[in-house]
BABAMAR-156798 format. One record per residue (C-alpha): residue in three letters; x, y, z; residue number from 1. Coordinates in pm, 1 decimal. Layout:
REM residues N
<r "ala"; <X; Y; Z>; NUM>
...
END
This chain:
REM residues 435
<r "met"; <2.5; -22.7; 2.4>; 1>
<r "glu"; <128.5; 371.5; -84.4>; 2>
<r "phe"; <84.0; 571.6; 247.0>; 3>
<r "val"; <5.3; 924.4; 168.8>; 4>
<r "asp"; <132.3; 1169.6; 444.6>; 5>
<r "thr"; <-27.6; 1507.7; 494.0>; 6>
<r "leu"; <126.8; 1505.1; 814.8>; 7>
<r "asn"; <438.2; 1737.4; 821.5>; 8>
<r "arg"; <722.6; 1562.7; 952.5>; 9>
<r "thr"; <1001.3; 1795.7; 799.7>; 10>
<r "arg"; <1161.3; 1890.4; 1099.0>; 11>
<r "ser"; <1187.7; 1539.7; 1210.9>; 12>
<r "ala"; <1283.3; 1387.3; 892.3>; 13>
<r "gln"; <1574.8; 1657.8; 926.4>; 14>
<r "leu"; <1673.4; 1583.9; 1273.7>; 15>
<r "phe"; <1658.9; 1157.1; 1158.3>; 16>
<r "glu"; <1901.0; 1236.3; 888.9>; 17>
<r "glu"; <2125.9; 1404.9; 1152.4>; 18>
<r "ala"; <2103.0; 1140.7; 1431.3>; 19>
<r "lys"; <2204.6; 889.4; 1146.6>; 20>
<r "lys"; <2541.6; 1026.0; 1175.0>; 21>
<r "tyr"; <2565.8; 993.3; 1559.4>; 22>
<r "phe"; <2372.4; 682.9; 1639.0>; 23>
<r "pro"; <2334.0; 341.5; 1506.2>; 24>
<r "gly"; <2031.7; 339.7; 1273.8>; 25>
<r "gly"; <1940.5; 720.3; 1390.7>; 26>
<r "val"; <1831.8; 610.2; 1743.6>; 27>
<r "asn"; <1927.6; 476.9; 2088.3>; 28>
<r "ser"; <1687.6; 179.8; 2095.3>; 29>
<r "pro"; <1610.4; 16.3; 1792.8>; 30>
<r "val"; <1199.3; 57.4; 1745.7>; 31>
<r "arg"; <1205.2; 408.4; 1743.3>; 32>
<r "ala"; <1339.4; 429.3; 1398.2>; 33>
<r "phe"; <990.9; 358.1; 1238.8>; 34>
<r "lys"; <1122.9; 53.3; 1083.4>; 35>
<r "ser"; <765.4; -105.4; 1137.3>; 36>
<r "val"; <561.0; 168.8; 996.5>; 37>
<r "ser"; <574.3; 442.6; 770.5>; 38>
<r "gly"; <762.0; 755.0; 730.7>; 39>
<r "pro"; <1065.3; 890.4; 981.1>; 40>
<r "pro"; <1048.8; 865.3; 1337.0>; 41>
<r "leu"; <895.9; 1145.9; 1514.1>; 42>
<r "phe"; <1112.9; 1375.8; 1703.4>; 43>
<r "ile"; <931.2; 1469.7; 2052.2>; 44>
<r "lys"; <1004.6; 1796.3; 2223.4>; 45>
<r "glu"; <721.5; 1817.3; 2489.9>; 46>
<r "gly"; <493.8; 1604.6; 2676.8>; 47>
<r "gln"; <178.6; 1749.7; 2871.1>; 48>
<r "gly"; <-114.8; 1538.4; 3058.2>; 49>
<r "cys"; <-162.9; 1291.4; 2785.9>; 50>
<r "arg"; <-91.6; 1487.3; 2484.9>; 51>
<r "ile"; <272.8; 1480.5; 2283.0>; 52>
<r "thr"; <403.8; 1746.4; 2018.7>; 53>
<r "asp"; <650.0; 1701.1; 1793.7>; 54>
<r "glu"; <925.2; 1889.1; 1618.4>; 55>
<r "asp"; <699.0; 2020.7; 1342.2>; 56>
<r "asp"; <461.3; 2116.3; 1631.2>; 57>
<r "asn"; <185.7; 1815.4; 1554.0>; 58>
<r "thr"; <33.0; 1728.1; 1905.9>; 59>
<r "tyr"; <-118.0; 1353.3; 1961.7>; 60>
<r "ile"; <-295.0; 1188.2; 2243.3>; 61>
<r "asp"; <-28.1; 934.2; 2326.7>; 62>
<r "phe"; <-98.7; 564.5; 2431.6>; 63>
<r "cys"; <266.5; 476.2; 2410.6>; 64>
<r "cys"; <295.2; 657.5; 2803.0>; 65>
<r "ser"; <719.9; 654.7; 2705.7>; 66>
<r "trp"; <660.3; 248.3; 2659.0>; 67>
<r "gly"; <471.5; 239.8; 2983.5>; 68>
<r "pro"; <630.7; 450.1; 3263.0>; 69>
<r "leu"; <427.8; 759.7; 3238.4>; 70>
<r "ile"; <49.9; 588.6; 3445.8>; 71>
<r "leu"; <59.5; 946.5; 3572.3>; 72>
<r "gly"; <96.6; 1134.1; 3215.7>; 73>
<r "his"; <340.0; 1368.1; 3080.2>; 74>
<r "asn"; <502.8; 1641.5; 3292.9>; 75>
<r "asn"; <312.2; 1545.6; 3594.5>; 76>
<r "gly"; <321.9; 1835.3; 3839.4>; 77>
<r "arg"; <439.1; 1678.3; 4177.4>; 78>
<r "ile"; <672.4; 1478.7; 4005.6>; 79>
<r "arg"; <846.8; 1785.9; 3802.5>; 80>
<r "glu"; <830.0; 2006.8; 4109.7>; 81>
<r "leu"; <1002.3; 1684.1; 4387.4>; 82>
<r "val"; <1313.9; 1712.7; 4101.7>; 83>
<r "leu"; <1341.4; 2005.8; 4022.9>; 84>
<r "glu"; <1386.4; 2081.0; 4424.2>; 85>
<r "thr"; <1615.8; 1781.2; 4452.5>; 86>
<r "val"; <1809.0; 1885.8; 4133.6>; 87>
<r "ala"; <1903.3; 2220.2; 4310.0>; 88>
<r "lys"; <2094.7; 2076.8; 4532.5>; 89>
<r "gly"; <2283.1; 1795.1; 4304.1>; 90>
<r "thr"; <2234.3; 1484.9; 4079.4>; 91>
<r "ser"; <2428.9; 1223.7; 4206.3>; 92>
<r "phe"; <2653.3; 1126.1; 4498.5>; 93>
<r "gly"; <2744.6; 797.8; 4496.7>; 94>
<r "thr"; <2638.2; 803.6; 4886.0>; 95>
<r "pro"; <2351.1; 664.7; 5040.1>; 96>
<r "asn"; <2075.3; 963.1; 5028.0>; 97>
<r "lys"; <1744.2; 1028.3; 5252.2>; 98>
<r "leu"; <1491.2; 991.7; 4904.8>; 99>
<r "gly"; <1623.6; 617.7; 4864.0>; 100>
<r "asn"; <1546.5; 508.8; 5214.1>; 101>
<r "gln"; <1141.8; 710.3; 5158.8>; 102>
<r "leu"; <1080.3; 543.5; 4836.2>; 103>
<r "gly"; <1179.5; 196.8; 4998.2>; 104>
<r "lys"; <1004.9; 242.4; 5264.9>; 105>
<r "leu"; <700.4; 343.1; 5056.0>; 106>
<r "ile"; <735.9; 28.9; 4823.6>; 107>
<r "ile"; <789.1; -219.3; 5106.6>; 108>
<r "glu"; <499.5; -80.0; 5364.3>; 109>
<r "asn"; <232.1; -148.2; 5073.9>; 110>
<r "asn"; <360.0; -470.9; 4943.4>; 111>
<r "arg"; <335.2; -786.4; 5055.7>; 112>
<r "tyr"; <532.9; -982.8; 4853.5>; 113>
<r "ile"; <852.8; -848.1; 4920.7>; 114>
<r "asp"; <1096.9; -756.1; 5240.1>; 115>
<r "lys"; <1358.0; -563.5; 5083.7>; 116>
<r "ile"; <1442.8; -439.2; 4824.3>; 117>
<r "arg"; <1743.6; -297.3; 4562.8>; 118>
<r "phe"; <1759.4; -26.6; 4309.1>; 119>
<r "val"; <1925.1; -38.7; 3960.4>; 120>
<r "ser"; <1907.4; 201.3; 3662.3>; 121>
<r "ser"; <1677.4; -26.0; 3468.2>; 122>
<r "gly"; <1446.7; -283.1; 3382.9>; 123>
<r "thr"; <1701.9; -465.6; 3239.6>; 124>
<r "glu"; <1990.7; -472.1; 3474.0>; 125>
<r "ala"; <1714.5; -587.0; 3758.7>; 126>
<r "val"; <1642.4; -870.1; 3561.8>; 127>
<r "met"; <2019.9; -980.7; 3510.4>; 128>
<r "ser"; <2081.5; -912.7; 3885.8>; 129>
<r "ala"; <1790.7; -1152.9; 3974.6>; 130>
<r "ile"; <1928.4; -1424.3; 3736.6>; 131>
<r "arg"; <2250.1; -1382.9; 3925.0>; 132>
<r "leu"; <2071.8; -1392.6; 4255.4>; 133>
<r "ala"; <1899.7; -1699.2; 4171.4>; 134>
<r "arg"; <2200.9; -1881.1; 4025.3>; 135>
<r "gly"; <2378.0; -1764.5; 4338.1>; 136>
<r "ile"; <2137.6; -1896.7; 4575.9>; 137>
<r "thr"; <2069.7; -2246.6; 4433.0>; 138>
<r "gly"; <2392.5; -2326.6; 4293.7>; 139>
<r "lys"; <2263.6; -2400.3; 3976.4>; 140>
<r "ser"; <2293.5; -2234.8; 3639.8>; 141>
<r "lys"; <2017.4; -2302.5; 3385.1>; 142>
<r "val"; <1754.6; -2097.8; 3333.8>; 143>
<r "ile"; <1338.2; -2135.4; 3231.7>; 144>
<r "lys"; <1203.7; -1886.0; 3020.5>; 145>
<r "phe"; <875.0; -1877.7; 2797.1>; 146>
<r "asp"; <830.2; -1801.7; 2463.2>; 147>
<r "gly"; <727.9; -1486.0; 2354.1>; 148>
<r "cys"; <804.6; -1308.2; 2690.9>; 149>
<r "tyr"; <1083.2; -1057.6; 2731.1>; 150>
<r "his"; <1341.1; -966.2; 3000.6>; 151>
<r "gly"; <1532.9; -739.6; 2836.9>; 152>
<r "his"; <1840.3; -768.9; 2635.2>; 153>
<r "val"; <2003.2; -983.4; 2851.8>; 154>
<r "asp"; <2248.3; -1221.4; 2695.7>; 155>
<r "ser"; <2136.7; -1584.2; 2851.3>; 156>
<r "leu"; <1740.9; -1455.9; 2808.4>; 157>
<r "leu"; <1764.9; -1288.7; 2429.5>; 158>
<r "val"; <1698.0; -1636.6; 2278.0>; 159>
<r "lys"; <1412.7; -1787.9; 2121.3>; 160>
<r "ala"; <1258.4; -2165.8; 2099.5>; 161>
<r "gly"; <1475.0; -2381.0; 1898.0>; 162>
<r "ser"; <1310.2; -2662.9; 1697.2>; 163>
<r "gly"; <1138.0; -2889.4; 1953.0>; 164>
<r "leu"; <886.7; -2763.8; 2191.1>; 165>
<r "ala"; <1116.7; -2796.3; 2504.9>; 166>
<r "thr"; <1443.8; -2631.7; 2352.6>; 167>
<r "phe"; <1756.5; -2480.2; 2471.9>; 168>
<r "gly"; <1782.7; -2141.6; 2335.6>; 169>
<r "val"; <1921.8; -1962.4; 2034.9>; 170>
<r "ser"; <2052.1; -1656.3; 2066.8>; 171>
<r "thr"; <1863.2; -1380.1; 1856.0>; 172>
<r "ser"; <2075.9; -1149.9; 1860.6>; 173>
<r "ala"; <2465.2; -1125.5; 1717.0>; 174>
<r "gly"; <2735.8; -1108.7; 1975.9>; 175>
<r "ile"; <2550.0; -1356.7; 2237.3>; 176>
<r "pro"; <2798.8; -1706.6; 2258.8>; 177>
<r "glu"; <2551.0; -1991.9; 2224.7>; 178>
<r "ser"; <2694.8; -2098.8; 2562.7>; 179>
<r "phe"; <2526.3; -1842.4; 2702.9>; 180>
<r "ala"; <2181.3; -1907.9; 2497.3>; 181>
<r "lys"; <2227.8; -2281.0; 2591.4>; 182>
<r "glu"; <2199.8; -2207.8; 2991.1>; 183>
<r "thr"; <1816.8; -2112.6; 2880.1>; 184>
<r "ile"; <1563.0; -2347.1; 2840.4>; 185>
<r "val"; <1259.4; -2196.0; 2619.1>; 186>
<r "leu"; <904.3; -2346.4; 2655.5>; 187>
<r "pro"; <551.1; -2235.4; 2547.6>; 188>
<r "leu"; <330.9; -2051.0; 2764.0>; 189>
<r "asp"; <61.0; -2257.6; 2963.6>; 190>
<r "asp"; <194.6; -2606.8; 2846.7>; 191>
<r "arg"; <167.5; -2745.3; 3207.2>; 192>
<r "gln"; <284.4; -3083.7; 3066.0>; 193>
<r "leu"; <615.6; -2977.4; 2897.1>; 194>
<r "leu"; <660.2; -2811.5; 3178.0>; 195>
<r "asp"; <670.9; -3095.0; 3455.1>; 196>
<r "gln"; <821.7; -3312.6; 3197.9>; 197>
<r "thr"; <1125.2; -3062.3; 3165.9>; 198>
<r "leu"; <1134.3; -2998.6; 3522.9>; 199>
<r "gln"; <1152.7; -3344.2; 3582.2>; 200>
<r "glu"; <1458.2; -3412.0; 3356.5>; 201>
<r "his"; <1623.4; -3114.0; 3434.5>; 202>
<r "ser"; <1547.7; -2967.3; 3793.9>; 203>
<r "asn"; <1915.3; -3052.1; 3908.4>; 204>
<r "asp"; <2037.4; -2799.2; 3678.0>; 205>
<r "ile"; <1774.6; -2512.1; 3676.8>; 206>
<r "ala"; <1790.4; -2208.4; 3924.7>; 207>
<r "cys"; <1484.5; -2027.3; 3837.5>; 208>
<r "ile"; <1189.1; -1982.0; 3632.1>; 209>
<r "ile"; <1134.5; -1617.5; 3492.0>; 210>
<r "val"; <794.0; -1525.6; 3330.7>; 211>
<r "glu"; <603.1; -1196.2; 3259.6>; 212>
<r "pro"; <341.6; -1278.8; 3495.2>; 213>
<r "val"; <162.4; -1018.5; 3214.7>; 214>
<r "pro"; <341.3; -1134.6; 2943.6>; 215>
<r "ala"; <346.7; -749.6; 2744.4>; 216>
<r "asn"; <622.8; -739.1; 2539.9>; 217>
<r "asn"; <517.2; -953.7; 2250.9>; 218>
<r "gly"; <119.8; -848.6; 2229.9>; 219>
<r "leu"; <-84.0; -919.4; 2548.0>; 220>
<r "leu"; <-74.0; -1292.6; 2623.3>; 221>
<r "leu"; <-318.0; -1298.2; 2906.8>; 222>
<r "gln"; <-249.4; -1597.5; 3086.3>; 223>
<r "ser"; <-450.2; -1773.9; 3315.8>; 224>
<r "arg"; <-412.4; -1754.4; 3713.5>; 225>
<r "ser"; <-394.0; -2133.5; 3714.7>; 226>
<r "phe"; <-87.0; -2132.6; 3467.2>; 227>
<r "leu"; <61.0; -1896.3; 3707.6>; 228>
<r "glu"; <-7.7; -2103.0; 4043.3>; 229>
<r "cys"; <86.8; -2391.3; 3831.7>; 230>
<r "leu"; <477.5; -2263.0; 3803.1>; 231>
<r "arg"; <419.3; -2139.9; 4205.2>; 232>
<r "leu"; <359.3; -2490.3; 4258.9>; 233>
<r "lys"; <595.1; -2658.1; 4052.3>; 234>
<r "cys"; <883.1; -2456.8; 4166.0>; 235>
<r "tyr"; <817.7; -2543.7; 4503.4>; 236>
<r "lys"; <816.8; -2922.3; 4404.7>; 237>
<r "tyr"; <1131.4; -2888.8; 4206.7>; 238>
<r "gly"; <1369.8; -2663.5; 4439.9>; 239>
<r "val"; <1335.1; -2354.7; 4158.8>; 240>
<r "leu"; <1319.2; -2066.8; 4239.0>; 241>
<r "leu"; <1038.4; -1839.9; 4085.7>; 242>
<r "ile"; <1072.0; -1436.6; 3902.6>; 243>
<r "phe"; <811.1; -1266.8; 3822.9>; 244>
<r "asp"; <960.5; -1014.8; 3567.2>; 245>
<r "glu"; <672.8; -687.6; 3683.4>; 246>
<r "val"; <859.9; -449.0; 3467.5>; 247>
<r "ile"; <586.6; -374.1; 3301.7>; 248>
<r "ser"; <302.0; -497.3; 3500.2>; 249>
<r "gly"; <445.8; -364.9; 3849.9>; 250>
<r "phe"; <245.9; -58.2; 3971.7>; 251>
<r "arg"; <59.5; -96.5; 3669.2>; 252>
<r "val"; <-167.9; -380.8; 3743.8>; 253>
<r "gly"; <-246.7; -291.6; 4073.0>; 254>
<r "phe"; <35.2; -136.3; 4358.8>; 255>
<r "glu"; <167.1; -490.4; 4425.3>; 256>
<r "gly"; <180.9; -559.8; 4028.0>; 257>
<r "ala"; <67.8; -910.0; 3905.0>; 258>
<r "ala"; <151.9; -1102.9; 4233.3>; 259>
<r "gly"; <-70.3; -856.9; 4413.5>; 260>
<r "arg"; <-369.1; -905.5; 4142.9>; 261>
<r "tyr"; <-324.6; -1282.6; 4159.0>; 262>
<r "asn"; <-205.4; -1344.2; 4523.8>; 263>
<r "ile"; <79.7; -1558.8; 4424.9>; 264>
<r "gln"; <417.9; -1521.1; 4625.7>; 265>
<r "pro"; <747.4; -1575.7; 4392.4>; 266>
<r "asp"; <1077.1; -1555.1; 4524.3>; 267>
<r "ile"; <1195.3; -1266.2; 4362.8>; 268>
<r "ile"; <1040.6; -996.0; 4148.7>; 269>
<r "thr"; <1211.5; -707.6; 3927.6>; 270>
<r "tyr"; <1065.7; -378.9; 3867.0>; 271>
<r "gly"; <1102.4; -80.6; 3632.8>; 272>
<r "lys"; <900.6; 154.7; 3398.7>; 273>
<r "ile"; <671.7; 324.6; 3644.6>; 274>
<r "ile"; <913.8; 268.9; 3963.9>; 275>
<r "gly"; <1093.6; 599.9; 3826.5>; 276>
<r "gly"; <836.0; 806.2; 3800.5>; 277>
<r "gly"; <989.4; 842.1; 3433.6>; 278>
<r "met"; <1372.4; 877.8; 3535.3>; 279>
<r "pro"; <1552.5; 567.9; 3483.8>; 280>
<r "val"; <1516.2; 292.3; 3719.7>; 281>
<r "gly"; <1480.6; -59.2; 3835.4>; 282>
<r "ala"; <1477.8; -255.3; 4119.4>; 283>
<r "tyr"; <1470.4; -603.8; 4260.1>; 284>
<r "gly"; <1315.8; -785.3; 4581.2>; 285>
<r "gly"; <1237.4; -1089.3; 4784.0>; 286>
<r "ser"; <1249.5; -1200.7; 5129.6>; 287>
<r "his"; <1468.6; -1143.9; 5352.1>; 288>
<r "glu"; <1633.3; -1462.7; 5342.7>; 289>
<r "val"; <1659.5; -1419.9; 4950.5>; 290>
<r "met"; <1765.2; -1088.6; 4963.9>; 291>
<r "ser"; <2068.0; -1136.2; 5250.0>; 292>
<r "his"; <2216.2; -1307.6; 4952.1>; 293>
<r "ile"; <2334.7; -995.8; 4808.9>; 294>
<r "ala"; <2640.8; -788.8; 4852.5>; 295>
<r "pro"; <2758.1; -639.7; 5095.7>; 296>
<r "asp"; <2532.0; -883.3; 5318.9>; 297>
<r "gly"; <2627.0; -1180.0; 5106.6>; 298>
<r "pro"; <2819.9; -1365.0; 4845.3>; 299>
<r "val"; <2665.7; -1222.4; 4510.0>; 300>
<r "tyr"; <2817.2; -929.1; 4390.9>; 301>
<r "gln"; <2630.4; -628.4; 4194.2>; 302>
<r "ala"; <2690.3; -237.9; 4203.5>; 303>
<r "gly"; <2584.9; 56.2; 4016.2>; 304>
<r "thr"; <2726.1; 395.9; 4001.0>; 305>
<r "leu"; <2376.4; 583.2; 3979.8>; 306>
<r "ser"; <2181.6; 337.6; 4173.3>; 307>
<r "ala"; <1921.3; 479.9; 4383.1>; 308>
<r "asn"; <2049.8; 864.9; 4266.9>; 309>
<r "pro"; <1883.6; 1149.2; 4425.8>; 310>
<r "val"; <1689.1; 1266.7; 4132.5>; 311>
<r "ala"; <1513.6; 936.5; 4047.7>; 312>
<r "met"; <1417.5; 852.2; 4384.1>; 313>
<r "ala"; <1275.5; 1182.2; 4398.1>; 314>
<r "ala"; <1078.0; 1136.5; 4106.6>; 315>
<r "gly"; <948.3; 752.2; 4182.4>; 316>
<r "tyr"; <852.9; 879.3; 4567.8>; 317>
<r "ala"; <619.7; 1154.7; 4398.1>; 318>
<r "ala"; <487.0; 920.2; 4187.2>; 319>
<r "leu"; <455.3; 626.5; 4401.7>; 320>
<r "gln"; <267.8; 832.0; 4659.3>; 321>
<r "gln"; <-28.5; 942.2; 4356.2>; 322>
<r "leu"; <-53.8; 577.9; 4283.3>; 323>
<r "leu"; <-152.5; 487.8; 4633.1>; 324>
<r "glu"; <-402.8; 778.7; 4629.6>; 325>
<r "pro"; <-783.8; 567.8; 4712.8>; 326>
<r "gly"; <-1012.7; 470.1; 4397.4>; 327>
<r "phe"; <-685.9; 557.8; 4207.0>; 328>
<r "tyr"; <-666.7; 160.5; 4030.6>; 329>
<r "ala"; <-1021.4; 120.6; 3997.8>; 330>
<r "glu"; <-1084.7; 446.8; 3813.7>; 331>
<r "leu"; <-793.0; 386.7; 3558.3>; 332>
<r "glu"; <-888.5; 91.1; 3464.5>; 333>
<r "gly"; <-1255.3; 177.0; 3438.6>; 334>
<r "lys"; <-1159.9; 422.5; 3205.8>; 335>
<r "thr"; <-946.8; 205.4; 3004.8>; 336>
<r "glu"; <-1217.7; -95.5; 2968.3>; 337>
<r "arg"; <-1452.6; 146.7; 2877.2>; 338>
<r "phe"; <-1233.5; 314.4; 2587.3>; 339>
<r "ala"; <-1159.1; -82.6; 2508.6>; 340>
<r "asn"; <-1500.3; -202.7; 2488.4>; 341>
<r "asn"; <-1608.0; 121.2; 2214.0>; 342>
<r "ile"; <-1365.2; 8.2; 2017.9>; 343>
<r "arg"; <-1461.3; -367.3; 2049.9>; 344>
<r "gln"; <-1841.0; -274.7; 1972.2>; 345>
<r "tyr"; <-1734.0; -87.4; 1664.1>; 346>
<r "ala"; <-1506.0; -372.4; 1521.8>; 347>
<r "asp"; <-1832.6; -626.5; 1584.4>; 348>
<r "glu"; <-2082.6; -431.9; 1427.0>; 349>
<r "lys"; <-1872.9; -387.7; 1108.6>; 350>
<r "gly"; <-1733.8; -732.1; 1111.8>; 351>
<r "tyr"; <-1409.9; -647.4; 1127.6>; 352>
<r "glu"; <-1108.6; -893.0; 1217.5>; 353>
<r "leu"; <-986.4; -758.1; 1510.8>; 354>
<r "ser"; <-1006.3; -772.4; 1897.0>; 355>
<r "val"; <-899.9; -579.5; 2190.1>; 356>
<r "gln"; <-750.4; -766.8; 2439.7>; 357>
<r "gln"; <-696.7; -535.9; 2811.9>; 358>
<r "ile"; <-609.8; -560.4; 3135.9>; 359>
<r "ala"; <-610.2; -296.3; 3428.3>; 360>
<r "ser"; <-450.8; 33.2; 3166.8>; 361>
<r "ile"; <-298.3; -198.2; 2934.7>; 362>
<r "phe"; <-434.2; -252.1; 2573.6>; 363>
<r "trp"; <-355.0; -441.6; 2275.5>; 364>
<r "ile"; <-511.8; -454.2; 1933.9>; 365>
<r "ala"; <-472.7; -750.8; 1759.8>; 366>
<r "phe"; <-619.0; -853.1; 1389.1>; 367>
<r "ser"; <-746.3; -1151.7; 1498.0>; 368>
<r "arg"; <-1116.9; -1244.3; 1623.2>; 369>
<r "asp"; <-885.9; -1517.9; 1852.3>; 370>
<r "lys"; <-803.0; -1513.5; 2205.6>; 371>
<r "ile"; <-428.5; -1483.8; 2174.2>; 372>
<r "val"; <-258.0; -1643.9; 2420.9>; 373>
<r "arg"; <81.4; -1750.1; 2269.6>; 374>
<r "ser"; <330.6; -1596.4; 2055.5>; 375>
<r "asp"; <292.1; -1869.4; 1807.1>; 376>
<r "gln"; <-90.0; -1776.9; 1760.2>; 377>
<r "ile"; <20.7; -1436.8; 1601.3>; 378>
<r "asp"; <12.8; -1396.8; 1224.7>; 379>
<r "ala"; <279.0; -1194.6; 1129.0>; 380>
<r "lys"; <105.4; -1047.9; 805.7>; 381>
<r "ser"; <-137.5; -894.7; 1047.5>; 382>
<r "met"; <116.4; -661.1; 1132.4>; 383>
<r "asp"; <59.9; -504.2; 750.6>; 384>
<r "lys"; <-255.5; -380.5; 898.3>; 385>
<r "phe"; <-63.0; -216.3; 1174.4>; 386>
<r "lys"; <110.9; -45.6; 981.8>; 387>
<r "val"; <-181.0; 110.3; 817.2>; 388>
<r "leu"; <-328.0; 198.0; 1123.5>; 389>
<r "his"; <-48.2; 345.8; 1316.5>; 390>
<r "his"; <39.2; 589.5; 981.5>; 391>
<r "glu"; <-387.1; 680.1; 983.6>; 392>
<r "leu"; <-401.2; 747.7; 1355.4>; 393>
<r "leu"; <-101.5; 962.0; 1323.3>; 394>
<r "gln"; <-275.2; 1198.4; 1057.2>; 395>
<r "arg"; <-548.2; 1215.1; 1265.6>; 396>
<r "gly"; <-320.1; 1298.6; 1595.5>; 397>
<r "val"; <-293.8; 976.0; 1778.2>; 398>
<r "tyr"; <-10.6; 800.1; 1849.2>; 399>
<r "leu"; <85.4; 432.8; 1944.2>; 400>
<r "gly"; <399.6; 287.4; 1979.4>; 401>
<r "pro"; <584.5; 238.5; 1610.7>; 402>
<r "ser"; <487.7; -153.8; 1615.7>; 403>
<r "gly"; <211.5; -405.6; 1625.6>; 404>
<r "tyr"; <385.8; -627.9; 1856.4>; 405>
<r "glu"; <382.8; -322.2; 2129.4>; 406>
<r "val"; <111.4; -293.8; 2415.3>; 407>
<r "gly"; <-65.6; 58.6; 2432.8>; 408>
<r "phe"; <-130.6; 209.4; 2764.8>; 409>
<r "val"; <-386.3; 473.6; 2909.2>; 410>
<r "ser"; <-253.1; 753.5; 3193.3>; 411>
<r "ala"; <-444.2; 910.8; 3459.3>; 412>
<r "ala"; <-390.4; 1213.3; 3253.0>; 413>
<r "his"; <-616.5; 1010.3; 2948.1>; 414>
<r "thr"; <-1002.8; 1232.0; 3023.1>; 415>
<r "glu"; <-1318.3; 1050.6; 2965.7>; 416>
<r "gly"; <-1351.0; 1287.4; 2682.7>; 417>
<r "asp"; <-986.2; 1208.2; 2534.8>; 418>
<r "leu"; <-1042.5; 856.9; 2476.4>; 419>
<r "glu"; <-1366.8; 921.6; 2313.5>; 420>
<r "glu"; <-1182.7; 1120.9; 2092.3>; 421>
<r "ala"; <-901.4; 893.0; 2026.2>; 422>
<r "ala"; <-1187.4; 615.3; 2003.4>; 423>
<r "gly"; <-1341.4; 813.2; 1712.4>; 424>
<r "lys"; <-1024.5; 859.6; 1522.3>; 425>
<r "met"; <-931.6; 515.8; 1563.0>; 426>
<r "lys"; <-1277.3; 369.5; 1414.8>; 427>
<r "glu"; <-1218.8; 620.2; 1138.5>; 428>
<r "ala"; <-864.3; 500.5; 1076.2>; 429>
<r "leu"; <-999.9; 115.3; 1079.7>; 430>
<r "asp"; <-1260.9; 173.7; 812.9>; 431>
<r "ile"; <-949.7; 232.3; 609.7>; 432>
<r "val"; <-754.2; -60.8; 732.8>; 433>
<r "phe"; <-1055.7; -265.8; 634.3>; 434>
<r "lys"; <-1156.1; -118.5; 353.2>; 435>
END
């Protein structure tokens, strides 16, 4: 399909050409290059509430929300004020600071599933550290992950399934020795018989199972509570640690994340995104016993120059205080559900091959009528339709992340009016996709 771009992207295009001189592919994270959609990537200069404005002064209702962290919307006043107050005193000291204590206390006092926490600087770093911790505790090296779950660009987890149903991982990136990938066993989601068989055969070598309890990096592959409970029970049975990767779901599906939503106690939980209030922060946590293995208390080493720097701690503290206000999550989930239903009903009326999968304030548009719960159920050809949808939404002032495999996020800053407006534009765009 030939795309007609009525959107002025002149300045963004110029900046992209300049960026190619400095950065691989012109970007600092691959998906930003717009390779899966049309035109040059947008260079954003400002965000306010639920809207972003690019360098050509086009404004969009934003459902990317910086890939999830901005649950309160752009430029939240309370976050901004505390960050500016903190920056005025300095940005980093490489020492403990009071704001770190305040954020740690706020999280632990409102989360039944962790006793202690360690701050790092990204979700990937949190997962990397959690895997090392699990290996250090158990003295075992192998990891089970699930096809369709993404855990950052950690070497041993940047793998896909091989040719069999239960296979040792095959690297999906150059630069990762196959020996690293072989430390990972990749299973399909919700295949309990295969899970049990794998644990029977390899439990003496398996340190942990890691899972996104709400898989949201390769579509929104919502799993049943019973599958997650099965993982917990199998880990107990076979002496394997259970890691919940809650970089996306943490503080998004509830303050206690998916662990709280499903009332399941993992051994280690990783966080990122929302925990930093828009600043680079990650964290991992667990029981007193588990976390006692981390240096300087224990033998598992992990350190970071900018870990728990005061500016990041300030942003996270100001953000998370607001999430604890009564009714915050119920209101946010309610309006997200109404938004998703609005689009679903229109697709049903028109007979469009489309569904909207949703949990809490996360949604995903899938070009299928079937409920998709595994990555192999996603038709790669459907991404052609997403490319059209993304293009048409940009023309109408609505911004989704530039990949059909990515989910969308609703923030507290999206009003019912904003969501009604966006749904109307979504319907117009879908009419073009399916014409």
